[in-house]
C-alpha positions in Angstrom: 126.0 88.0 89.7 126.1 86.3 93.1 122.4 85.5 92.9 122.6 84.2 89.3 125.4 81.8 90.4 123.2 80.8 93.4 120.3 80.1 91.0 122.4 77.7 89.0 124.0 76.1 92.0 120.7 75.7 94.0 118.7 74.3 91.1 121.3 71.7 90.3 121.4 70.7 93.9 117.7 70.6 94.1 117.5 68.3 91.0 119.9 65.9 92.7 117.9 66.1 95.9 114.6 65.5 94.2 113.3 68.9 95.1 113.2 70.3 91.6 112.5 68.4 88.4 114.7 68.7 85.4 111.8 70.2 83.4 111.4 72.9 86.1 115.1 73.6 86.0 115.1 74.0 82.3 112.4 76.6 82.5 114.6 78.6 85.0 118.0 78.4 83.5 118.3 76.0 80.6 119.9 72.6 80.2 123.3 71.8 81.6 125.7 68.9 81.1 125.9 66.0 83.6 129.5 67.1 84.5 128.3 70.7 85.2 125.4 69.5 87.2 127.7 67.4 89.4 130.0 70.4 90.0 127.0 72.5 90.8 125.6 70.0 93.3 129.0 70.0 95.1 129.0 73.7 95.2 125.4 73.7 96.4 126.2 71.5 99.4 129.2 73.8 100.2 127.0 76.9 100.0 124.3 75.3 102.3 127.1 74.4 104.8 128.2 78.0 104.8 124.8 79.2 105.6 123.8 80.7 102.1 120.1 81.1 101.8 118.7 79.4 98.6 115.6 81.7 98.9 117.7 84.4 97.2 117.2 82.8 93.8 113.6 84.0 93.9 115.0 87.5 93.7 116.1 86.9 90.1 112.8 85.2 89.3 111.0 88.3 90.7 113.3 90.7 88.9 112.3 89.2 85.5 108.6 89.0 86.5 108.5 92.6 87.4 109.3 93.4 83.7 107.1 90.7 82.3 104.0 91.9 84.2 104.7 95.6 83.7 105.1 96.1 87.5 107.8 98.8 86.9 104.8 101.1 86.6 103.5 100.0 90.2 103.7 102.7 92.8 104.4 101.2 96.3 104.2 104.7 97.8 107.6 106.3 96.7 106.6 106.7 93.0 106.1 104.4 90.1 109.0 101.8 89.9 110.8 103.2 93.0 111.3 100.1 95.0 114.3 100.8 97.2 113.0 101.1 100.8 109.3 101.1 99.6 108.4 97.8 101.3 109.7 99.0 104.7 106.9 101.7 104.7 104.1 99.3 104.1 101.2 98.9 105.0 100.2 102.4 104.0 97.2 104.3 102.7 96.9 104.6 98.9 94.7 107.3 97.7 94.3 105.8 94.2 92.8 102.7 95.7 91.1 104.4 98.6 92.4 101.9 101.1 95.3 100.7 103.3 97.4 98.1 101.5 100.3 95.9 102.5 102.9 94.8 100.0 101.1 91.7 98.7 97.8 93.5 98.4 99.4 96.3 96.5 101.0 93.9 94.1 97.8 92.2 93.5 96.2 95.7 92.7 99.0 96.5 90.4 98.7 93.1 88.6 95.1 93.9 87.8 96.0 97.5 86.7 99.1 96.9 84.7 99.1 93.2 83.8 95.4 93.1 83.0 94.6 90.2 85.3 91.2 89.8 86.8 90.8 89.4 90.6 90.4 85.7 90.1 93.4 85.4 88.0 95.5 87.2 90.6 94.3 84.9 93.3 95.2 81.9 91.1 98.6 83.4 90.5 99.1 83.9 94.2 98.1 80.4 95.1 100.2 78.7 92.3 102.6 77.0 94.8 100.3 76.8 97.8 100.3 73.2 99.2 103.2 72.2 96.9 106.9 71.9 97.4 110.1 71.4 95.4 108.9 71.4 91.8 107.1 74.7 92.2 108.7 78.0 91.4 106.2 80.8 91.6 106.7 84.1 89.8 104.5 85.7 92.5 106.8 84.5 95.2 109.7 85.9 93.2 108.0 89.3 92.9 107.4 89.5 96.6 110.9 88.4 97.3 112.4 90.9 94.9 110.4 93.9 96.3 111.1 92.9 99.8 114.8 92.4 99.4 115.0 95.8 97.8 114.2 97.1 101.3 116.9 95.0 103.0 118.8 97.2 105.4 115.9 99.6 105.8 113.9 99.8 109.0 110.2 99.1 109.1 108.4 102.4 109.3 104.6 102.0 109.3 103.0 105.5 109.7 100.6 104.9 112.6 99.9 108.7 112.7 97.9 108.3 109.5 94.2 107.9 110.7 93.5 105.3 108.0 96.5 103.2 109.0 95.8 103.6 112.7 92.3 102.4 112.2 93.5 99.3 110.3 96.1 98.7 113.1 93.3 98.6 115.6 91.3 96.2 113.5 94.3 94.0 113.2 94.8 94.0 117.0 91.2 93.1 117.4 91.5 90.2 114.9 94.8 89.0 116.6 93.0 88.5 120.0 89.6 87.4 118.8 88.8 83.7 119.4 87.1 81.9 116.7 86.5 78.4 115.3 85.7 75.1 116.9 88.9 75.2 118.9 88.4 78.7 120.2 91.8 79.7 118.9 93.4 83.1 118.0 96.7 84.4 116.9 97.6 85.1 120.6 97.1 81.4 121.5 100.6 80.7 120.1 102.1 84.2 119.8 101.4 86.2 122.9 102.4 86.1 126.6 105.5 86.6 128.5 106.2 82.9 129.2 108.0 80.9 126.5 105.9 78.5 124.5 107.2 75.7 122.3 105.7 73.4 119.7 108.1 70.4 119.7 111.5 72.0 119.2 110.2 75.2 117.8 110.3 78.3 120.1 107.3 80.5 119.3 107.7 84.3 119.2 105.4 86.5 121.2 103.9 89.9 120.6 104.4 90.6 124.4 108.2 90.1 124.4 110.2 93.1 123.2 111.5 92.8 119.6 110.1 89.4 118.8 107.3 90.6 116.4 109.9 92.5 114.5 112.3 89.5 114.4 109.5 87.4 113.0 108.0 89.7 110.3 111.2 91.3 109.1 112.5 88.1 107.6 109.5 87.3 105.3 109.4 86.0 102.7 110.9 83.0 104.6 112.6 80.1 102.8 111.5 76.7 104.1 114.1 73.9 103.7 111.4 71.2 104.0 109.5 72.7 101.1 112.4 73.9 99.0 110.7 77.3 98.4 109.7 80.5 100.2 106.6 81.3 102.1 105.1 84.8 101.7 103.3 86.5 104.6 99.8 86.0 103.2 100.6 82.2 102.8 101.7 82.2 106.4 98.4 83.8 107.4 96.5 81.2 105.4 98.4 78.3 107.0 97.9 79.6 110.6 94.2 80.3 110.0 93.8 76.7 108.4 95.4 75.3 111.5 93.2 77.2 113.8 90.2 75.9 111.8 89.0 79.4 111.0 87.1 80.1 107.8 89.4 80.0 104.8 91.8 82.9 104.4 91.5 84.8 101.1 94.9 86.4 100.0 94.9 90.2 99.7 91.8 90.5 101.9 91.2 93.2 104.4 91.8 90.6 107.0 95.4 90.0 105.8 96.0 93.7 105.6 94.7 94.3 109.1 97.1 91.6 110.5 100.0 93.1 108.5 99.2 96.6 109.8 99.2 95.4 113.4 102.3 93.2 113.3 104.4 95.5 111.1 103.2 98.4 113.1 104.5 96.6 116.3 107.7 95.9 114.4 108.5 99.5 113.7 112.3 100.2 113.9 113.2 96.6 113.0 115.7 96.3 110.0 114.4 94.1 107.1 116.6 91.1 106.5 114.9 88.9 103.8 114.8 86.1 103.1 114.7 84.4 106.4 115.2 80.6 106.5 113.6 77.9 108.5 113.1 74.2 108.6 
C-alpha cells in the first residue's frame, strides 16, 4: 500500500518537475485531476524532504512485470518463484545453465526461457532506458528492483567454496586489476587503495577499505535523482567501462558476472538495503 501511494505521489511530482511526461504517467497509473495532481505534488515534496526513496516505485512495476513475463517460474536458486532472500545468494552456479550467474544474467536467461525472448530482444529490453532519464520507466529495472528488494534485510552470502564460483571470483579479481584502453585504466584506478580519493565532491569507495565494497553493492539498484530513475549493477558496469574507454560492455556477459562475483564475494556478510539513492 505504501509503495502504491508512493507511485502516485512520485509520478505526479515528476510530472510537475518535468521528469515524467503525462503520457508516461498515464501508462503507469492512469489519469488524475489537476487538483489531485497538485495535492500529490505537495505530498511528493514532503516525502523527499523526509528522505523517502522514489526508487521504490519500481518495486511495483517489477511486481507486475514478473507476472507479465512469467518470471514466477524463474528459479533464482531457492526454487521456482521463491524470491525471498534469493538475490542475497547470487552470483551462484546454476546446473540448468551450466554456468555461474548473477541476478541480472539469471533474469535474462529466464526471460528467454519463460517469456520467449531471443537474446537480442533481452538485450534491447535491458537497455531500454540506458542513456535516458525522466520519461523512461523500464520494466526490466522494475524486475531487478523487485527481486533485489525481496532480499532486503538478508546478508550477502556468495558461496566461495563452490569451485565454479571461486573460479569466477578469481576471474573478476583479475578483471578488476587489469589495465586496458587508451587511458590504461582499471576498476582499481578509482576503487582501490587505502587513501581516500574524490571526484569533485564524491568520495569514492575502495575495495581495500573494510566494508566499503559491501556498502557500495548492497544498495543496488540505486536511484539517481539527476536521472529520475534507478541504475542497475550492469548499467553501472557499462557506464564505468565507457568512461574508462574500454570496449563496449555487453549486459549479462561473463565479464559482468565475473565483476559481480568478485565484488559481491568481497561483500559477504553485508545486509542488502535496496534501493540506494544518489545524486
